[in-house]
KOLNUKOL-125725 format. One record per residue (C-alpha): x, y, z; residue in one letter. Coordinates in steps of 0.001 Angstrom, whole numbers, padded with zeros to 6 digits, always signed. Example, Ala and Ser with C-alpha at 12.3 -4.5 7.8 and 13.67 -1.06 7.14 Angstrom:
residues 2
+012300-004500+007800A/+013670-001060+007140S/
END
This chain:
residues 496
+010661+145842-050737M/+008955+142633-051785F/+010130+139579-053672S/+009959+139902-057431S/+007324+137238-057863L/+005220+137202-061028P/+001969+139056-060383N/-000108+136181-061704R/+000977+134140-058685S/-000428+136689-056269L/-003889+137272-057634Q/-007170+135822-056384N/-007162+133427-059274D/-009246+130334-058774T/-007345+128693-061609S/-004787+127730-058959L/-007234+125032-057899V/-006934+122285-060476K/-009587+119934-059112S/-012950+119837-060764N/-015669+121468-058631D/-017698+118285-058650I/-014760+116250-057387I/-014070+118831-054692F/-017712+118811-053595L/-017668+115007-053435A/-014496+115060-051353I/-015892+117649-048955M/-019127+115692-048616T/-017066+112676-047501M/-014913+114767-045163V/-017933+116504-043608S/-019875+113275-043184G/-016929+111465-041646L/-016200+114438-039382L/-019775+114329-038087Y/-019465+110587-037482Y/-016174+111084-035622C/-017701+113760-033409L/-020546+111443-032411I/-018235+108460-031832Q/-015570+110539-030048S/-012697+109352-032204T/-010653+110989-034930S/-009249+107758-036304M/-011642+107408-039308P/-010783+111002-040261L/-007083+110163-040078V/-007653+107135-042307M/-009374+109351-044875L/-006699+112036-044624A/-003880+109739-045760I/-005219+108915-049265P/-006640+112427-049592L/-003237+114001-048962C/-001639+111473-051321L/-004114+112608-053961Y/-003360+116302-053431D/-000808+117779-051004R/-002833+120987-050706S/-005211+119076-048423Y/-002516+118539-045754I/-002780+121962-044121F/-006608+122097-043839P/-006805+118453-042750M/-004283+119087-039960L/-006413+121993-038745L/-009584+119900-038983T/-008235+116967-036993I/-006986+119356-034301A/-010503+120805-034043L/-012176+117403-034128C/-010010+116014-031359Q/-010571+119159-029305G/-014301+118503-029178V/-014233+115196-027387F/-010800+114966-025773S/-010206+116442-022369E/-008342+119710-022747A/-007417+120408-019166E/-005498+118687-016394V/-007419+116288-014177T/-006549+114551-010943Q/-006079+111279-012774S/-003318+112166-015167S/-000340+114413-015594A/-001545+116124-018725T/-004460+116133-021112Q/-005782+112864-022515N/-005992+112433-026269T/-006641+109676-028754D/-003253+110380-030416F/-004922+111147-033751S/-002817+114275-034261E/+000338+112275-033665T/-000815+109637-036139L/-001715+112135-038861I/+001737+113706-038519L/+003276+110244-038835A/+001075+109584-041855G/+001931+112718-043816V/+005632+112760-042866A/+006628+110137-045521P/+004748+112115-048197M/+006538+115312-047212L/+009876+113461-047155L/+009232+112161-050660Y/+008381+115654-051884D/+011562+117000-050324L/+013867+114327-051734T/+012265+114620-055155A/+013511+118200-055279N/+017182+117963-056255K/+017889+121558-055168M/+016754+121536-051553S/+016592+124962-049910K/+017817+125402-046357M/+015688+127071-043702V/+017476+130333-042730P/+019297+130125-039429Y/+017365+133013-037882R/+014201+130882-038152F/+015667+127504-037153V/+017208+128883-033963I/+013773+129443-032435F/+012860+125773-032795Y/+016210+124656-031382V/+015894+126896-028326I/+012340+125672-027791F/+013607+122080-027728I/+016233+123106-025183Y/+013628+124525-022811F/+011438+121440-023227V/+014303+119137-022235I/+015431+121399-019412Q/+011860+121492-018123G/+011693+117755-017485I/+014808+117865-015284F/+013385+120768-013309V/+010026+118991-012986Y/+011382+116159-010848Y/+013121+118588-008494Q/+009686+119380-007031Y/+007771+116299-005798P/+004633+118406-005229Q/+004176+118400-009005N/+003108+114760-009012Y/+002242+113861-005424Q/-001377+114986-005884G/-001980+112752-008891L/-004280+109796-008253I/-002669+107477-010812M/+000804+106414-009686I/+002168+105894-013185H/+001245+109502-014028A/+004421+110521-012205K/+006451+109328-015191W/+004116+110306-018007S/+005797+113751-018375P/+008851+111916-019728V/+006757+110501-022580L/+005166+113898-023127H/+008565+115567-023438V/+009598+113018-026050I/+006380+113636-027993M/+006750+117418-027737K/+010339+117241-028972T/+009387+115020-031903L/+006572+117402-032836K/+008920+120407-032830I/+011280+118443-035077V/+008325+117747-037362F/+007448+121453-037484Y/+011015+122278-038561I/+010793+119562-041203F/+007366+120807-042336Y/+008747+124324-042712L/+011631+123010-044812K/+009237+121150-047098V/+006990+124206-047464L/+009827+126483-048560I/+010925+123857-051100N/+007492+123767-052693Y/+006889+126246-055505P/+005188+129409-054279V/+002180+128448-056394E/+001801+125238-054369Q/+001589+127104-051052N/-000851+129597-052551L/-002919+126675-053771K/-002925+125318-050222T/-004328+128606-048929L/-006959+128595-051673E/-007860+125008-050820R/-008152+125957-047154T/-010433+128881-048050R/-012843+126544-049831R/-012429+123791-047233F/-013123+125726-044016V/-016867+126518-044447P/-017726+122814-044719F/-015940+122118-041424I/-017423+125042-039515L/-020976+124260-040622I/-020557+120587-039685T/-019283+121554-036228L/-022178+123970-035771G/-024725+121318-036722I/-023116+118856-034337N/-023343+121345-031480L/-026997+122061-032287M/-028090+118421-032290F/-025601+116745-029977N/-024536+119483-027577G/-024761+118652-023892R/-026940+121087-021936V/-025125+122450-018917Q/-025855+125145-016355S/-023658+126853-013809G/-023177+129953-011697A/-024749+132897-013494G/-025685+131046-016675Y/-028030+128318-017839S/-028555+126002-020768D/-025113+126304-022344T/-024252+123702-024951L/-020988+121803-024537Q/-019304+119169-026679L/-017902+116277-024735G/-015144+117555-022470D/-014050+120303-024838A/-012498+123321-023193H/-014798+125940-024700H/-012295+128824-024567G/-009699+126934-026588N/-012235+125399-028941Y/-014061+128625-029810T/-010748+130420-030344A/-009802+127827-032963Q/-013191+128295-034628L/-012762+132051-034888T/-009149+131720-036031A/-009993+129683-039129I/-013181+131639-039831S/-011063+134426-041354I/-011085+132363-044566Y/-014888+132724-044659C/-014673+136525-044550Y/-012223+136456-047439L/-014596+134220-049408T/-017616+136394-048689F/-015980+139544-050091F/-013934+137855-052825M/-014623+138834-056411K/-015702+136276-058987K/-017416+134051-056440T/-021034+133026-056823S/-023838+134079-054491L/-024149+130440-053422I/-020486+130399-052374T/-020870+133713-050529K/-023995+132412-048795G/-022172+129238-047802W/-019366+131293-046258A/-021912+133456-044424L/-023567+130302-043049M/-020172+129179-041732A/-019664+132530-039979I/-023161+132204-038496A/-022285+128680-037297A/-019247+130055-035475V/-021342+132823-033920G/-023983+130314-032843Y/-021382+128036-031238A/-019802+130899-029311I/-023103+132283-028039M/-024258+128837-026913Q/-021031+127574-025317M/-020685+130309-022686G/-017188+131282-023800S/-016111+134843-023005R/-012832+134160-024761N/-014724+133046-027861G/-016891+136179-027719L/-013816+138404-027611L/-011989+136641-030432T/-015154+136510-032557F/-015526+140290-032236A/-011870+140747-033206I/-012015+138455-036236V/-015198+140196-037407C/-013422+143550-037273L/-010282+142223-038960L/-012229+140284-041570G/-014227+143380-042429F/-011281+145812-042323A/-008955+143815-044576I/-011636+143538-047236N/-012255+147309-047184M/-008636+148151-047969K/-008295+149979-051265G/-012048+150204-051854K/-013956+153366-052756S/-015610+155427-050039W/-019047+154620-051378S/-018294+150888-051215Y/-016937+151228-047659I/-019938+153312-046567T/-022483+150824-047868I/-020781+147827-046294W/-020129+149698-043038S/-023829+150489-042770L/-024723+146859-043523A/-022160+145640-040962A/-023521+148029-038312F/-027079+146837-038868I/-025950+143209-038783G/-023908+143739-035606A/-026824+145509-033907A/-029140+142632-034802A/-026665+140075-033435V/-026327+142019-030173V/-030103+142186-029704V/-030545+138479-030459I/-027653+137485-028187S/-028514+139518-025083L/-030075+136496-023395N/-027574+133948-024699S/-025636+131763-022205P/-022373+133449-023189T/-023600+136980-022468V/-025251+135798-019240Q/-022009+134212-018117R/-019882+137202-019158A/-022058+139604-017139I/-022102+137335-014093Y/-018358+136684-014116M/-017622+140394-014534T/-019775+141180-011495E/-017922+138463-009561Q/-014534+139997-010335G/-013540+137843-013284G/-014156+134302-012071G/-011641+131632-011043D/-009061+132817-013580R/-008080+135545-011111V/-007079+132865-008593Y/-005140+130898-011235Y/-003195+133985-012286W/-002567+135027-008700S/-001214+131552-007962A/+001129+131840-010924A/+002505+135169-009691V/+003076+133771-006208Q/+004875+130737-007607Q/+007085+132906-009819L/+008177+134889-006791Q/+009569+131651-005350R/+010922+130013-008527H/+011421+132753-011144P/+014378+131505-013165L/+013562+127947-014275F/+009996+127556-013023G/+008474+124385-011587M/+009026+122022-014508G/+007843+121519-018041G/+004533+119741-017653D/+000948+120904-017232E/+000695+119141-013877S/+003233+121675-012525A/+000692+124400-013261S/-002025+122341-011615Q/+000140+121874-008514A/+000695+125622-008386T/-003040+126310-008414V/-003558+123683-005718A/-000849+125252-003554Q/-001853+128899-003722F/-005553+129073-004590S/-008235+129330-001881P/-010017+126204-000713A/-012862+125199-003001G/-011171+126396-006192I/-010781+123513-008640Q/-007163+122677-009418D/-006627+123636-013035K/-003841+124972-015206I/-003147+128683-015614M/-005744+129623-018259H/-003022+131903-019607N/-000402+130593-022015T/+002199+133178-021067Y/+001868+132603-017324L/+001939+128860-017914E/+005216+129178-019817I/+006639+131212-016930A/+005445+128805-014218V/+006580+125652-016000E/+009780+126835-017699Y/+010696+130090-015919G/+010931+133770-016801L/+013909+133156-019097V/+011727+130879-021222A/+008884+133421-021125L/+011179+136122-022509I/+012218+133760-025289F/+008576+132903-026020Y/+007653+136583-026272L/+010579+137221-028630V/+009343+134336-030792L/+005799+135715-030661L/+006783+139202-031791F/+009084+137803-034469T/+006196+135812-035949I/+003845+138794-035716L/+006434+141020-037400R/+006770+138650-040366W/+003018+138182-040336G/+002511+141945-040604Y/+004859+142024-043586R/+002766+139323-045225L/-000335+141377-044440Y/+001175+144396-046214K/+002107+142199-049169L/-001452+140878-049279A/-002826+144423-049442I/-000233+145493-052025K/-000846+142568-054386T/-004552+142050-053782G/-004100+138409-052697N/-005722+138663-049285L/-005236+134945-048654L/-001630+135755-047741L/-002974+137532-044665A/-005074+134583-043467A/-002356+132622-041555P/-001065+135774-039777P/-004589+136761-038736I/-005351+133212-037559S/-002140+133211-035541Y/-002924+136621-034032L/-006394+135474-032978I/-004979+132350-031318L/-002327+134319-029441M/-004862+136851-028174I/-006980+133947-026975A/-003839+132558-025323A/-004175+135308-022706C/-007200+133437-021334F/-006497+129759-022100V/-003449+127504-021886S/-002356+126891-025467D/+001388+126312-025386V/+001071+123123-027412W/-002013+123918-029492D/-001053+122425-032855T/-003151+124990-034757S/-000723+127660-033539I/+002265+125714-034836W/+000695+124965-038235Y/-000031+128657-038799N/+003443+129532-037567L/+004947+127201-040171S/+002879+128722-042973M/+003793+132285-041929I/+007500+131497-041869F/+007342+129579-045163A/+005531+132347-047072L/+007821+134963-045523S/+010941+133078-046602I/+009596+132578-050121Q/+008159+136041-050720L/+009919+138473-048404L/+013172+137141-047020Y/+015415+137706-050038K/+014519+141380-050318D/+014729+141754-046542Y/+018304+140427-046488I/+019269+142507-049530S/+017988+145627-047847K/+019852+144797-044634K/+023095+144178-046515N/+022703+147403-048456K/+022255+149378-045256V/+025254+147622-043700F/+027519+148348-046688R/+026656+152052-046653H/+026927+152526-042897T/+030179+153438-041192T/+031313+151819-037967F/+030570+155000-036019G/+027062+155191-037472Q/+026443+151524-036603S/+027452+152155-032991V/+025257+155251-032873A/+022297+153201-034015R/
END
């Protein structure tokens, strides 16, 4: 069923990490310090400048640095549509880091004389996505209401630039996938191990920043929430919970010191603190899910006595968290919004449904301002014009129901391969293989409540899931399919 990979490559073996612990600690001290500086100064550029030599030094830093820069930029960049622009404003740090690592990846690919091709069944998804992106820009300008409400005149044409950037990024993701499958399996496993050790430093730094630099904010039904710049708390907290799965794996991993386990536990606490202080119902939901998944995956194959002891400890810990958090801004806001019927999201979703009834096939055009225009058109007076707060409805409104069906097929394809990786992780004991699928699942659950079509964290995890699946599972999958085909008559095939 699984690829015949040597068992030594699939064990929780810290020997995969070649760097000296002192060197790693020094590197993470620099990364954490510079991250904190960037958060205060509201720029990711110094972090990008550090990432380039760091990734030159060791390619296993590329994946965690990409995730870190996405999180860093999300703290201080505006993550929702405003009246002054067509889409979200950024400092282009993610674009620059992709441009910075692309030559390194190209060198790695050309250095391998036997370059492997990405299977067609994976490439086709990227190609179709590009098609819908390009189609969306032509549809966009068929509806002047998409841009007539924008204050800045030049914002009318900014969707053209955004389409170019989106297309280039999809091309990069295809290229990144090709490079990943051409690396030795050990290299990708080393990347996951590096990410596992890397993540706690980032989460703790972000938690400290929120504690000391968070902006106090109050609103309907809640008070004294802490916010970071203009960060969209639903999206931001979902990214925190998604990468926190690595901390759960560290906490339960064998042959790790108590200091390392304590460090991972501090990172989980930092995520919990951020969620409870930021007033994010989406973060609260995803945090509960990742806690359950992080606990469940580490209980697989354990004795009943082991499971009983840890279940009791988890129950006591969960009860304590609930008691402590009853008066937190997040719980206050969740209770208030529930009593009010769900909050403004209900109006956003209702607007999307009404728009789809009028333009179901191709939508209103492939830009976030089309979603904003939809909310402005169909929401009651006094409701702030925002995007859908639902990735799937946003896809439908901007690109049409045909694109939504494609997106759902892509989603379930990724989850199917991710589940196979999860089973392989359980079978081999290398639970790190399950981390990208779980991160992706968390982000896509959160996508029901935030607009995350172009969240780069989703695409990075997607690339890692596909790469590991191609390296570890695809050969046996194809062999099994061919075997079934050879032993099945035409009549039986039709009957199936």
